[in-house]
C-alpha positions in Angstrom: -36.1 15.4 16.6 -37.5 11.9 16.6 -35.2 8.9 16.0 -37.0 8.2 12.7 -35.8 11.6 11.4 -32.0 10.7 11.3 -30.8 10.6 7.8 -27.5 8.7 7.5 -25.6 9.3 4.2 -22.5 7.5 3.0 -20.4 9.2 0.4 -19.0 7.0 -2.4 -16.2 7.7 -4.9 -14.1 5.7 -7.3 -11.7 3.4 -5.4 -13.7 3.6 -2.2 -12.8 0.7 0.1 -15.9 -1.6 0.2 -15.6 -2.4 3.9 -15.2 1.3 4.7 -18.7 2.1 3.4 -20.4 -1.3 3.7 -19.5 -1.7 7.4 -20.9 1.6 8.6 -23.9 1.2 6.3 -24.7 -2.1 7.9 -24.2 -0.7 11.4 -26.8 2.0 10.8 -29.1 -0.4 9.0 -28.9 -2.9 11.8 -29.5 -0.2 14.4 -32.7 0.6 12.6 -33.8 -3.1 12.7 -33.1 -3.7 16.4 -35.0 -0.7 17.5 -38.0 -2.9 17.5 -40.6 -4.5 15.4 -43.2 -1.9 14.3 -41.0 1.0 15.4 -39.9 3.7 12.9 -36.4 3.1 11.6 -33.7 4.7 13.7 -31.8 5.8 10.6 -32.7 6.2 6.9 -29.5 5.1 5.3 -28.5 5.9 1.7 -25.4 6.2 -0.5 -24.4 9.3 -2.4 -21.9 9.9 -5.2 -20.9 12.5 -7.8 -21.5 9.9 -10.5 -24.3 7.5 -11.4 -22.0 4.5 -10.7 -18.9 4.1 -8.6 -16.2 1.5 -9.2 -15.0 0.5 -5.7 -11.6 -1.0 -5.0 -11.1 -4.3 -6.8 -13.8 -3.6 -9.3 -17.1 -3.8 -7.4 -19.6 -1.5 -9.2 -22.0 0.3 -6.9 -25.1 2.4 -7.9 -25.6 5.1 -5.3 -29.1 6.1 -4.2 -28.5 9.8 -4.9 -26.1 12.0 -6.9 -24.4 14.8 -4.9 -26.6 17.9 -4.9 -29.8 15.9 -5.4 -29.9 14.2 -2.0 -32.3 14.9 0.9 -30.9 16.7 4.0 -28.1 14.9 5.9 -28.0 14.4 9.6 -25.1 11.9 9.7 -22.4 12.1 7.0 -20.0 9.1 6.7 -17.0 9.6 4.5 -15.3 6.2 3.9 -11.7 5.6 3.0 -10.0 3.9 0.1 -7.6 5.3 -2.5 -8.7 8.9 -2.0 -6.3 10.5 -4.5 -8.9 11.1 -7.1 -11.5 12.4 -4.6 -9.0 14.7 -3.1 -8.3 16.3 -6.5 -12.1 16.6 -7.3 -12.9 20.1 -5.9 -16.7 19.7 -6.2 -16.5 16.6 -3.9 -14.5 18.4 -1.3 -16.8 21.5 -1.5 -19.8 19.1 -1.2 -18.3 17.5 1.9 -17.7 20.9 3.5 -21.2 22.1 2.7 -23.0 19.1 3.9 -20.9 18.6 7.0 -21.8 22.2 8.0 -25.5 21.4 8.3 -25.1 17.8 9.5 -25.3 16.8 13.2 -22.3 14.6 12.8 -19.7 14.2 10.1 -17.3 11.3 10.5 -14.8 9.3 8.4 -13.4 5.8 8.2 -9.7 5.2 7.6 -8.3 7.4 4.8 -11.6 9.2 4.6 -10.0 11.5 7.2 -7.9 13.0 4.3 -11.2 14.1 2.6 -12.5 15.7 5.8 -9.2 17.4 6.3 -9.1 18.8 2.7 -12.6 20.1 3.4 -11.3 22.0 6.4 -13.2 19.9 8.9 -10.2 18.7 10.9 -8.4 22.0 11.5 -7.1 22.0 15.0 -8.7 18.6 15.8 -7.0 15.3 16.5 -7.5 12.7 13.8 -6.4 9.2 13.0 -6.2 7.2 9.8 -4.7 4.0 8.4 -1.5 3.0 10.1 0.5 3.3 6.8 0.0 7.0 7.0 0.9 7.5 10.6 4.4 8.7 9.8 3.0 11.4 7.6 0.5 13.4 9.8 1.0 16.4 7.6 -1.1 14.6 4.9 -4.1 14.7 7.2 -4.4 18.4 7.2 -2.6 21.6 7.4 -3.9 22.5 10.8 -4.8 19.1 12.2 -3.2 17.9 15.4 -1.7 14.4 15.1 -2.4 12.3 18.2 0.3 12.9 20.8 1.7 15.8 18.8 1.4 19.5 18.8 0.8 19.5 15.0 
């Protein structure tokens, strides 16, 4: 696979933390820019959501490039954090994460996005970290996830 084939996708949902999706989005975008003038982009970076608009934390409205189920193939799936309660309760989103992660080369999360990966069954038996406020409740990360330093 050539470096121009990598498709980086960032999942968005209501109450997503802006920095949690914008930071990685910028990292992948900048990586494409610094590859070199005239070179194909290292990553084609897009956002995806179940809805046509997303209201991020503190009211920022974002229009994703694709709706879930309508996106091109995914090589790198980034699941950002935020207030994930609504996304955790939305079975189609969890099923979409599980399905797309299965065919992606890499599925990763930022902060509380780990809860979404766990709910999709992607952290079973794996160590995971999340926001420090949740460190005392590793059981919330996943039924079969190992908390760092624990036997979980």
